[in-house]
PAGUTOR-294158 format. One line per field, with one value per residue (C-alpha): residue number from 0; residue in one letter; chain; x, y, z. Coordinates in pm, whole numbers. Layout:
% PAGUTOR-294158
nr <- c(NUM / ...)
rest <- c(A / ...)
kette <- c(A / ...)
u <- c(X / ...)
v <- c(Y / ...)
w <- c(Z / ...)
% end
This chain:
% PAGUTOR-294158
nr <- c(0 / 1 / 2 / 3 / 4 / 5 / 6 / 7 / 8 / 9 / 10 / 11 / 12 / 13 / 14 / 15 / 16 / 17 / 18 / 19 / 20 / 21 / 22 / 23 / 24 / 25 / 26 / 27 / 28 / 29 / 30 / 31 / 32 / 33 / 34 / 35 / 36 / 37 / 38 / 39 / 40 / 41 / 42 / 43 / 44 / 45 / 46 / 47 / 48 / 49 / 50 / 51 / 52 / 53 / 54 / 55 / 56 / 57 / 58 / 59 / 60 / 61 / 62 / 63 / 64 / 65 / 66 / 67 / 68 / 69 / 70 / 71 / 72 / 73 / 74 / 75 / 76 / 77 / 78 / 79 / 80 / 81 / 82 / 83 / 84 / 85 / 86 / 87 / 88 / 89 / 90 / 91 / 92 / 93 / 94 / 95 / 96 / 97 / 98 / 99 / 100 / 101 / 102 / 103 / 104 / 105 / 106 / 107 / 108 / 109 / 110 / 111 / 112 / 113 / 114 / 115 / 116 / 117 / 118 / 119 / 120 / 121 / 122 / 123 / 124 / 125 / 126 / 127 / 128 / 129 / 130 / 131 / 132 / 133 / 134 / 135 / 136 / 137 / 138 / 139 / 140 / 141 / 142 / 143 / 144 / 145 / 146 / 147 / 148 / 149 / 150 / 151 / 152 / 153 / 154 / 155 / 156 / 157 / 158 / 159 / 160 / 161 / 162 / 163 / 164 / 165 / 166 / 167 / 168 / 169 / 170 / 171 / 172 / 173 / 174 / 175 / 176 / 177 / 178 / 179 / 180 / 181 / 182 / 183 / 184 / 185 / 186 / 187 / 188 / 189 / 190 / 191 / 192 / 193 / 194 / 195 / 196 / 197 / 198 / 199 / 200 / 201 / 202 / 203 / 204 / 205 / 206 / 207 / 208 / 209 / 210 / 211 / 212 / 213 / 214 / 215 / 216 / 217 / 218 / 219 / 220 / 221 / 222 / 223 / 224 / 225 / 226 / 227 / 228 / 229 / 230 / 231 / 232 / 233 / 234 / 235 / 236 / 237 / 238 / 239 / 240 / 241 / 242 / 243 / 244 / 245 / 246 / 247 / 248 / 249 / 250 / 251 / 252 / 253 / 254 / 255 / 256 / 257 / 258 / 259 / 260 / 261 / 262 / 263 / 264 / 265 / 266 / 267 / 268 / 269 / 270 / 271 / 272 / 273 / 274 / 275 / 276 / 277 / 278 / 279 / 280 / 281 / 282 / 283 / 284 / 285 / 286 / 287 / 288 / 289 / 290 / 291 / 292 / 293 / 294 / 295 / 296 / 297 / 298 / 299 / 300 / 301 / 302 / 303 / 304 / 305 / 306 / 307 / 308 / 309 / 310 / 311 / 312 / 313 / 314 / 315 / 316 / 317 / 318 / 319 / 320 / 321 / 322 / 323 / 324 / 325 / 326 / 327 / 328 / 329 / 330 / 331 / 332 / 333 / 334 / 335 / 336 / 337 / 338 / 339 / 340 / 341 / 342 / 343 / 344 / 345 / 346 / 347 / 348 / 349 / 350 / 351 / 352 / 353 / 354 / 355 / 356 / 357 / 358 / 359 / 360 / 361 / 362 / 363 / 364 / 365 / 366 / 367 / 368 / 369 / 370 / 371 / 372 / 373 / 374 / 375 / 376 / 377)
rest <- c(M / P / D / K / P / L / R / V / I / H / I / M / S / E / F / G / G / G / I / S / S / F / I / L / D / K / A / E / A / L / A / N / Q / D / V / Q / I / D / V / L / T / F / D / T / P / S / A / R / L / E / Q / A / I / A / A / T / G / G / Q / I / Y / K / V / P / N / P / V / K / E / S / L / M / Q / S / V / K / Q / T / N / A / I / F / N / Q / L / P / K / N / T / L / V / H / C / N / Y / G / M / D / L / A / L / I / F / Y / L / V / A / K / K / N / R / L / K / F / A / I / H / A / H / T / A / E / P / D / N / T / N / D / L / R / R / H / L / N / R / W / M / A / D / Y / K / L / S / C / G / L / G / A / T / E / N / I / F / G / R / Q / A / L / E / N / N / D / V / V / H / I / P / N / S / I / N / I / H / N / F / L / G / K / N / K / A / A / S / L / K / S / E / A / Y / G / Q / E / N / Q / H / K / F / I / I / S / Q / I / A / R / F / H / E / V / K / N / H / A / F / S / L / E / V / I / E / E / L / A / K / T / E / L / D / F / L / W / L / F / F / G / Q / G / K / I / E / D / D / I / K / Q / A / V / A / E / R / N / L / E / G / Y / V / K / F / M / G / R / R / S / D / I / S / E / L / Y / P / T / M / D / L / M / V / L / P / S / H / F / E / G / L / S / T / V / A / I / E / S / Q / A / S / G / K / K / I / L / L / S / D / I / Q / A / R / E / T / D / L / D / L / G / L / V / E / F / L / P / I / D / N / G / A / Q / D / V / E / A / W / V / Q / V / I / L / A / N / Q / Q / P / A / D / V / S / S / E / L / I / Q / E / K / F / E / Q / K / K / F / T / S / A / T / S / A / A / L / Y / V / E / F / L / K / G / N / I / S / S / Y / R / I)
kette <- c(A / A / A / A / A / A / A / A / A / A / A / A / A / A / A / A / A / A / A / A / A / A / A / A / A / A / A / A / A / A / A / A / A / A / A / A / A / A / A / A / A / A / A / A / A / A / A / A / A / A / A / A / A / A / A / A / A / A / A / A / A / A / A / A / A / A / A / A / A / A / A / A / A / A / A / A / A / A / A / A / A / A / A / A / A / A / A / A / A / A / A / A / A / A / A / A / A / A / A / A / A / A / A / A / A / A / A / A / A / A / A / A / A / A / A / A / A / A / A / A / A / A / A / A / A / A / A / A / A / A / A / A / A / A / A / A / A / A / A / A / A / A / A / A / A / A / A / A / A / A / A / A / A / A / A / A / A / A / A / A / A / A / A / A / A / A / A / A / A / A / A / A / A / A / A / A / A / A / A / A / A / A / A / A / A / A / A / A / A / A / A / A / A / A / A / A / A / A / A / A / A / A / A / A / A / A / A / A / A / A / A / A / A / A / A / A / A / A / A / A / A / A / A / A / A / A / A / A / A / A / A / A / A / A / A / A / A / A / A / A / A / A / A / A / A / A / A / A / A / A / A / A / A / A / A / A / A / A / A / A / A / A / A / A / A / A / A / A / A / A / A / A / A / A / A / A / A / A / A / A / A / A / A / A / A / A / A / A / A / A / A / A / A / A / A / A / A / A / A / A / A / A / A / A / A / A / A / A / A / A / A / A / A / A / A / A / A / A / A / A / A / A / A / A / A / A / A / A / A / A / A / A / A / A / A / A / A / A / A / A / A / A / A / A / A / A / A / A / A / A / A / A / A / A / A / A / A / A / A / A / A / A / A / A / A / A / A / A / A / A / A / A / A / A / A / A / A / A)
u <- c(-552 / -920 / -1114 / -1232 / -1089 / -737 / -452 / -205 / 130 / 428 / 790 / 976 / 1275 / 1333 / 1158 / 1277 / 1494 / 1307 / 1135 / 898 / 897 / 722 / 513 / 379 / 328 / 96 / -90 / -154 / -252 / -522 / -652 / -1017 / -1007 / -1049 / -711 / -638 / -269 / -107 / 275 / 485 / 807 / 1096 / 1088 / 849 / 710 / 602 / 259 / 222 / 295 / -3 / -252 / -186 / -255 / -537 / -671 / -653 / -847 / -493 / -258 / 140 / 255 / 637 / 796 / 1163 / 1465 / 1546 / 1936 / 1954 / 1739 / 1536 / 1463 / 1288 / 1038 / 1010 / 956 / 650 / 492 / 552 / 322 / 47 / 24 / 12 / -245 / -471 / -441 / -736 / -573 / -553 / -293 / -11 / 286 / 500 / 842 / 1114 / 1381 / 1580 / 1794 / 1835 / 1512 / 1301 / 1364 / 1249 / 907 / 835 / 870 / 589 / 415 / 441 / 307 / -15 / -42 / -1 / 122 / 455 / 597 / 949 / 1071 / 1394 / 1503 / 1841 / 2136 / 2425 / 2523 / 2633 / 2649 / 2467 / 2487 / 2363 / 2234 / 2066 / 1893 / 1814 / 1662 / 1506 / 1357 / 1203 / 1084 / 851 / 505 / 519 / 788 / 842 / 1124 / 1177 / 1388 / 1575 / 1925 / 1759 / 1569 / 1888 / 2094 / 1801 / 1649 / 1922 / 1909 / 1686 / 1402 / 1455 / 1461 / 1133 / 946 / 808 / 833 / 620 / 820 / 637 / 807 / 902 / 612 / 597 / 295 / 414 / 184 / 470 / 746 / 541 / 513 / 748 / 1023 / 942 / 831 / 1145 / 1183 / 1509 / 1762 / 1931 / 1642 / 1689 / 2106 / 2172 / 2226 / 2610 / 2483 / 2215 / 2385 / 2539 / 2528 / 2343 / 2439 / 2271 / 2358 / 2050 / 2180 / 2250 / 2614 / 2740 / 3026 / 2745 / 2643 / 2995 / 3075 / 3488 / 3456 / 3233 / 3510 / 3691 / 3476 / 3451 / 3807 / 3851 / 3499 / 3702 / 3987 / 3756 / 3529 / 3201 / 3063 / 2854 / 2780 / 2754 / 2468 / 2514 / 2194 / 2139 / 2263 / 2465 / 2823 / 3036 / 2889 / 3183 / 3415 / 3343 / 3274 / 3654 / 3786 / 3621 / 3785 / 4103 / 4049 / 4025 / 3674 / 3416 / 3349 / 3216 / 3000 / 2669 / 2575 / 2201 / 2118 / 1809 / 1512 / 1158 / 1084 / 1272 / 1012 / 1012 / 1376 / 1372 / 1261 / 1630 / 1836 / 2017 / 2193 / 2156 / 2406 / 2400 / 2696 / 2599 / 2796 / 2466 / 2104 / 1830 / 1596 / 1663 / 1338 / 1585 / 1620 / 1231 / 1204 / 1452 / 1274 / 919 / 1061 / 1226 / 1548 / 1878 / 2053 / 2453 / 2377 / 2606 / 2684 / 2640 / 2261 / 1951 / 1853 / 1501 / 1545 / 1580 / 1229 / 1239 / 1308 / 1588 / 1700 / 1947 / 2275 / 2520 / 2879 / 3171 / 3319 / 3533 / 3809 / 3990 / 4150 / 4019 / 3620 / 3597 / 3747 / 3495 / 3162 / 3393 / 3292 / 2976 / 2794 / 2950 / 2816 / 2488 / 2402 / 2101 / 1788 / 1614 / 1254 / 1043 / 694 / 468 / 229 / 527 / 669 / 310 / 229 / 601 / 515 / 185 / 271 / 545 / 378 / 556 / 278 / 159 / -190 / -110 / 193 / -103 / -336 / -79 / -18 / -391 / -351 / -46 / -240 / -576 / -403 / -441 / -91 / 202 / 508 / 546 / 827 / 935)
v <- c(15 / -91 / -388 / -502 / -528 / -563 / -490 / -561 / -510 / -707 / -570 / -868 / -849 / -1193 / -1529 / -1865 / -1739 / -1680 / -1428 / -1569 / -1861 / -1641 / -1510 / -1812 / -1953 / -1640 / -1645 / -2015 / -1956 / -1690 / -1832 / -1740 / -1524 / -1105 / -1026 / -1004 / -1024 / -864 / -872 / -671 / -839 / -782 / -1145 / -1436 / -1585 / -1976 / -2085 / -2199 / -1828 / -1699 / -1969 / -1876 / -1465 / -1529 / -1764 / -1446 / -1180 / -1001 / -1018 / -982 / -684 / -720 / -387 / -338 / -397 / 14 / -80 / -377 / -227 / 118 / 366 / 586 / 319 / 149 / 412 / 517 / 189 / 112 / 489 / 354 / 74 / 233 / 518 / 316 / 51 / 155 / 398 / 147 / -122 / -163 / -189 / -443 / -354 / -680 / -502 / -179 / 29 / 101 / -79 / 78 / 440 / 479 / 227 / 435 / 771 / 598 / 483 / 830 / 985 / 747 / 808 / 440 / 313 / 125 / -154 / -260 / -641 / -741 / -1070 / -1067 / -1045 / -984 / -615 / -656 / -290 / -165 / 118 / 293 / 552 / 333 / 213 / 481 / 549 / 179 / 324 / 687 / 497 / 230 / 326 / -45 / -244 / -661 / -865 / -1285 / -1287 / -1045 / -1067 / -945 / -677 / -487 / -548 / -333 / -139 / -108 / -203 / 89 / -108 / -400 / -176 / -41 / -299 / -181 / -443 / -727 / -1060 / -1265 / -1645 / -1834 / -2061 / -2351 / -2626 / -2828 / -3088 / -3137 / -3301 / -3419 / -3805 / -3866 / -3965 / -4282 / -4376 / -4246 / -4354 / -4522 / -4374 / -4598 / -4434 / -4039 / -4106 / -4417 / -4809 / -4772 / -4503 / -4659 / -4772 / -4453 / -4186 / -3896 / -3575 / -3290 / -2849 / -2733 / -2343 / -2155 / -2106 / -1833 / -1724 / -1622 / -1995 / -2083 / -2387 / -2390 / -2462 / -2744 / -2869 / -2873 / -3100 / -3384 / -3376 / -3477 / -3640 / -3911 / -3978 / -4103 / -4482 / -4325 / -4407 / -4090 / -3885 / -3526 / -3344 / -3000 / -2848 / -2525 / -2288 / -1985 / -1810 / -2001 / -2399 / -2405 / -2331 / -2547 / -2794 / -2760 / -2785 / -3089 / -3304 / -3117 / -3230 / -3567 / -3573 / -3677 / -4027 / -3865 / -3555 / -3523 / -3176 / -3193 / -2950 / -2708 / -2946 / -2825 / -3157 / -3107 / -3145 / -3565 / -3592 / -3490 / -3838 / -3971 / -3769 / -3847 / -3498 / -3123 / -2916 / -2520 / -2359 / -1969 / -1697 / -1508 / -1556 / -1380 / -1690 / -2000 / -2163 / -2479 / -2554 / -2521 / -2748 / -2959 / -2947 / -3037 / -3331 / -3453 / -3414 / -3300 / -2992 / -2808 / -2457 / -2192 / -2007 / -1687 / -1750 / -1686 / -1878 / -1834 / -2071 / -2345 / -2452 / -2645 / -3033 / -3117 / -3152 / -2755 / -2790 / -2470 / -2477 / -2252 / -2149 / -1900 / -2113 / -2302 / -2659 / -2661 / -2553 / -2822 / -3078 / -2965 / -3041 / -3383 / -3461 / -3389 / -3531 / -3871 / -3828 / -3788 / -4083 / -4234 / -4081 / -3826 / -4001 / -3735 / -3768 / -3572 / -3436 / -3301 / -3112 / -2984 / -2855 / -2675 / -2515 / -2414 / -2224 / -2068 / -1958 / -2193 / -2296 / -2167 / -2119 / -1946 / -1707 / -1629 / -1527 / -1357 / -1158 / -1083 / -909 / -698 / -600 / -540 / -296 / -511 / -598 / -272 / -583 / -930 / -1140 / -1537)
w <- c(-883 / -937 / -879 / -1193 / -1461 / -1344 / -1709 / -1674 / -1937 / -1942 / -2085 / -2275 / -2412 / -2501 / -2524 / -2309 / -1962 / -1651 / -1805 / -2024 / -1776 / -1508 / -1735 / -1923 / -1560 / -1433 / -1704 / -1737 / -1357 / -1447 / -1761 / -1782 / -1458 / -1358 / -1509 / -1856 / -1891 / -2203 / -2363 / -2478 / -2719 / -2885 / -2944 / -3133 / -2847 / -2832 / -2910 / -2550 / -2436 / -2726 / -2659 / -2200 / -2327 / -2529 / -2220 / -1983 / -2292 / -2351 / -2687 / -2748 / -2880 / -3115 / -3115 / -3228 / -2963 / -2841 / -2843 / -3079 / -3316 / -3347 / -3041 / -3196 / -3381 / -3081 / -2860 / -3177 / -3140 / -2825 / -2730 / -2973 / -2779 / -2405 / -2593 / -2660 / -2295 / -2077 / -1784 / -1487 / -1707 / -1523 / -1713 / -1552 / -1634 / -1535 / -1654 / -1417 / -1590 / -1857 / -2061 / -1783 / -1810 / -2211 / -2051 / -1773 / -2007 / -2174 / -1954 / -1746 / -2122 / -2143 / -1755 / -1690 / -1294 / -1360 / -1167 / -1221 / -1107 / -973 / -1120 / -1109 / -835 / -1011 / -1026 / -1388 / -1454 / -1123 / -897 / -638 / -883 / -1108 / -739 / -648 / -1061 / -1008 / -649 / -820 / -1166 / -955 / -809 / -783 / -612 / -710 / -685 / -654 / -384 / -126 / -304 / -648 / -433 / -259 / -605 / -856 / -561 / -300 / 44 / 177 / -44 / 225 / 495 / 408 / 320 / 80 / -173 / -312 / -347 / -610 / -616 / -915 / -890 / -1052 / -1160 / -924 / -1058 / -1307 / -1097 / -803 / -726 / -985 / -825 / -823 / -1178 / -1344 / -1656 / -1768 / -1794 / -2150 / -2292 / -2174 / -2201 / -2362 / -2233 / -2158 / -1893 / -1749 / -1388 / -1412 / -1143 / -1274 / -1189 / -1353 / -1420 / -1558 / -1646 / -1989 / -2074 / -1940 / -1714 / -1404 / -1463 / -1289 / -1591 / -1513 / -1157 / -1288 / -1514 / -1206 / -981 / -1266 / -1290 / -951 / -922 / -1218 / -983 / -784 / -828 / -871 / -1165 / -1264 / -1597 / -1557 / -1798 / -1856 / -2003 / -2195 / -2499 / -2448 / -2573 / -2429 / -2492 / -2766 / -2509 / -2223 / -2537 / -2547 / -2236 / -2169 / -2495 / -2366 / -2016 / -2160 / -1966 / -2252 / -2080 / -1789 / -1973 / -2180 / -2328 / -2390 / -2536 / -2459 / -2346 / -2330 / -2186 / -1805 / -1581 / -1739 / -1695 / -1348 / -1234 / -1379 / -1194 / -905 / -803 / -941 / -890 / -955 / -830 / -1028 / -910 / -903 / -928 / -854 / -692 / -935 / -1037 / -1164 / -732 / -652 / -970 / -814 / -449 / -598 / -754 / -448 / -572 / -368 / -480 / -423 / -448 / -443 / -82 / -238 / -362 / -200 / 178 / 91 / -218 / 10 / 107 / 425 / 257 / 419 / -30 / -6 / 85 / -20 / -73 / -120 / -447 / -455 / -272 / -513 / -485 / -108 / -275 / -566 / -325 / -80 / -359 / -443 / -104 / -24 / -391 / -272 / 58 / -141 / -333 / -169 / -307 / -25 / 129 / 107 / 82 / -164 / 87 / 254 / -46 / -135 / 183 / 193 / -142 / -77 / 254 / 112 / -221 / -475 / -658 / -951 / -749 / -455 / -646 / -869 / -603 / -413 / -764 / -812 / -435 / -520 / -807 / -661 / -444 / -97 / -97 / -65 / 69 / 72 / 179 / 24)
% end
């Protein structure tokens, strides 16, 4: 890829998830620099994303969803967009099969280079044939973590060492140093909860996030003397089921549903402990934000070890052995009631060293776009 100008168009289906957060983070970090970022999406993005993309000189194109709306119209409109792009533009597809195949064919018709970015370690609808096709389609392979790489591209890609792992970075200044200036819990969660131990699970309501396991932990934790409140942040298809289960188990006094919030960075200081017992994660942004805030977080032991930024804030626990694992989570929660003592200086040092800040991750991305690197491991 030529040095200047650097052009990339991201394929993003929906706004509001980890992929749109990745694009937003890169666009804001690269504003007014020599990288133009466009976005092709099926959704209506936020004003903030529109502003960030515009600041790079790019624009957002909306086309019909080829799976849920019209394949013919989606391909037709995408082809018209790709046809007018400079031939040095990289098509950065944030999906593997099947969406990737559609956009790969249109990109190749217009002689554009094509990258596939692995974002998930969830092996849903993934097999060796699909991994082979992903490798075949990708002129460049990108990933958020080793687990996502193996899931989307296969172990062969790890062995070949031809994947650029781009950290799910954050603007660390939105989190750093706020742990000693916490907002009052009463303002955030009600006066009746101002002295409670706050446990937070920030995740969309989906089976993969394992809210059912959390309810088991809450039920057992309620039998102890810990005065706690468990916060569920997020929305999703099983939200009503979880709310019903909370009511049926008489756990309303221990649980608060916070919905989908845009001010999470402001709320981290009010939290005492983070939990994420997911069945699968690519590389959890919540875990990264928690560590930036100096908060301890408990993760299921299937999650990527590179999530741990060596700050002594992460603990991995099993989730597959029924009551035995539930009890293990309860005991670890009880043992972690004291706040962590990690300096802002050490947090920033580790984040920069491992390229999890917006600036360092964006710089890595630019090196990739320039063609200076073809492999990087977190």
